N, C-alpha and C positions, 0 to 999 in steps of 0.2 A: 417938817422934813418929808418933802413931796416927792415921788419917785416919777421918773419916767415912763413908767409900767403901768401908770393909772391910764385907762383907757379913755379916749375921746366919745364923743356920741357915737360915731362910727363904730369904734370898739365896743362900746356896751350894746348897740343894736346887732352886731355881730354875736357876741356872747348870747344875747337873747334869742337869736335865731338858732345858733347850736343847739342851746336848751330845748327850743320847740322842736327841733328836728329829732332829739333825742327822746322827746315825749311821744313824737308819732311813732318812733321806732319800738318804743316799749309798749304802745297800744296795739301795734301790729303784732308784738309777741304775746298778745291776749292778756297782759298784766292788768288785774282791776284800776280802774281809772281813781277810784276811791276805796276807802277801807269796805270790804264786803258786809260788813255790819251795818253800812249805809250811813253813818253818820260822820261828820267831819269835826275833829277837836284840834285846836291849835296844841295841845300837849296830850302826851301818852307817857305817864310815869311808871306804866308797869310793864317791866322786861318781859316776864313769863305771861303774856298776854296774847290773844289773837290779833289785838290791835296793835302791838308794837311792829314799826315799820311800816305802819299804815297809814297813820295820821300825819300832820304837818310837821311834828317835831317830837323828838324823845331822846332817851339819853345817848343816843349814837350820834346826834345833831353836833355835838362837840366834837366828836371825832370828824365830822365834815369840815367844821369851821378850821381844824387843824390841817387838814388836806390843802384847805386854801393857803395856810401859812408854809406849808412844805412846797406848794407849786409855784407859789410867789418866790421862794428861796432859789427854786431850779431855774425859773425865768429870769431873775435877777443873775443867776451865774450865767446862763445863757448869752444874755444880752450887754453885761457888763463885763465879764470875765472873758467870753470867749469871743465878744464882737459879733454877735448874730447881726450884721449889717443888711442883710438880703430882706428882712422883715421887719415892720415897722413895730415898735414896740406897743402901740397901742392894741395890737391883736394878741398880747399876751393873756388877757383874760379870757378870752374866747378860746384860746389853745387851752387853758387851764379848765374851761367848761367842757370841753371836747373830751379831754384825759377824764375827768370826773364821771361825765356822760358814758364814756366807754366802760367804766367802772360799774355804773349802773346798769347797762345792759349785761356785762358777765355776771354781774351778782345776781342777777335775775334770771340767769340762765340754769336749767335743771343740774350741771354739773356743779355750780357754787352752792345752789340752795341745797343739795343732796350733801356736799363737803359740810356747809354749816351745821346741818343737823347731825351728820357723823363725828364731828371732832368739836365742835363749840358748845357752849351752853344752850345755844338756841336750837334745842330739840325739836321744837315745833315750828321752824323757821319755814315760811312758806313763798319768800320773797317781798318784795316792797309793792306797794300800790305805786301808781304813776304819781299821784300827789306827793307822796313822801319822797319819791326818787326826784321831782322837780324840786323840794323844798330842799333835799340834800344839796343838789347844784347850787341852790340858793345861798345856803349855809357855807359852801366852799368859796363861792363868790365873795360875801361877807369876809370870811377869812382871808382873802386874798388882797381886798381892798385895804383891810385893818392892817395887814403887813406891809402894804405899800406906801403908809402914812406913818408908822410910826417906827423907832429904832429896832434893830436886829433883837437887841436883848430884852426888849418889852414884849416883842414876838414870843421869844421862847420862853421867858417867863409865864405868860398867859397859857401856854400850850402846855408846860409843865402843871401849873395849876389845874387846867382841865383835865388832864389825864389822871393827877392825884385825886381830884373831886370824884370823877366819874367810878374809879377804882375804889374808893370810899363808899359810894353810894350803891354801885351796882357790882361790884367785884369784875369790871370788865373796863376797857379803855381801847384806844387805839393800838397802843403797842401789845397788849393780850391778845387782841383780835388778829392781828397780823401774825405774832406767833402761832395761835392755836390753828391758823388756817395753813400755815407752811409748816410747822413742825409741832404738832399736837403733843401736850405733856399730859398724861393722866393726873399726876399729882396738881397741876394747874386747874384741870377740869373739875376735880373733885373738890379744890378750893372755892372755885367760882360757885359750885353748886351749894356751897355752905357746909361741906363735910370737912 
């Protein structure tokens, strides 16, 4: 079931160009290019660690894949349901990368870093390395491309499995992350902390 929202070569290059632009902005914000620890790892599985959100992937990479599922769903609605005729669907992935990249910029601003520290279990959160932000955009892109090629119910099922898996493994997931940023609940924070 191939979607017309799959990017062609120009669409892929545009998405990569947008990601490169976001990387330049993050470097201009003086975000560390790689983990300040000086090492690069494929996986960082300890949430309460100075290397969380610094390496290529971590438990929150699952959330970024789900971002891709959601962005594909929005793009599908825009192009198919609402007939967005003025823009070629090949640019949908580049637009998704732009939205994800905008979140990476916002997430690494002092206001969001401080918010994470104040209301979530990420007490020592210092923002992402540029490497991690680039990988987050790549994971989102993988989610977008996956959703473009499988039935919607498969995408929803995978998203639910990812949410349940990360909830079980680290007591956090995309839904709780959004809840705690928007409307923090002490009971949830205590449960997440193991209390």
